[in-house]
N, C-alpha and C positions, 0 to 999 in steps of 0.2 A: 501963341498958345502951345503949350507942351502936350505931347501925347503920351508921356511917361505915366504909367499907373503903378501904384504901390500895391503889393500883395497885402491882404488883410493880416494884421498882426495876430499871431497865435500864442503869444507869450502868456503862459499861465492858463491857457485854455486847452482842452482836449478836443480834437476834431472828432465830432460824432459821425460825420459823413465823409467817407473816404473820397468822395468825388470833389471835395474841397481841396484836395492835394494838387499842387502844381504838376507833380510827376504824372499823376493819373490824367490830368487835362492834356499834358503834352503827349501822352500815349494815345489818347483818343484822337488828337489832332493828327498824329503820325499815321494812324490807321486810316483815317478819313482821307487825308491828302494822297496816300499811296494806294487807295482802293483795296485795302486788305480786310474788309469787313467779314467776308466769309472765312478767311484764314484765322482771323482773331476770334471769331465765334467758335470755330472748331477747337482752337487752343483753350479758350476759356471753358468750354463744355468738358474737355478732357480733364482740366485741372479740377473743376467742381466735382466731377465723377470720382476722381482719385481721392479728394478730400472726404467725400461722403463715404467711400469704401473704407477709408482709414477710421472714420468715426464709427461706422458699424462694427468694425473689428474690435475697437476699444470698448464699445458698449457690451459686446459679447463676452469679452474677457472680464469686465467688471461684473456682469451678471453671473458668470461661471464662478468667479471668486466669491461672490455673495452667497451663491447657492451652496458652495463647499462649506462656508462658515455656518450656515443654517443647519446642515446635515451633521456637523460635528458637534 
């Protein structure tokens, strides 16, 4: 009996859930096997915060630009 498993084919399909990615699964496995849950959590929260800050800045710029157009 063979223990080889094939990854699901994604030809022509868009992955809707990033957790289906083999790379993400390997990352989770690495974190778990090496006891890096706390460190990974800190890194992920830092990344999410940075992304949200950038999003807020871009929204402010768009609002300011729209406001300028209304005034003119």
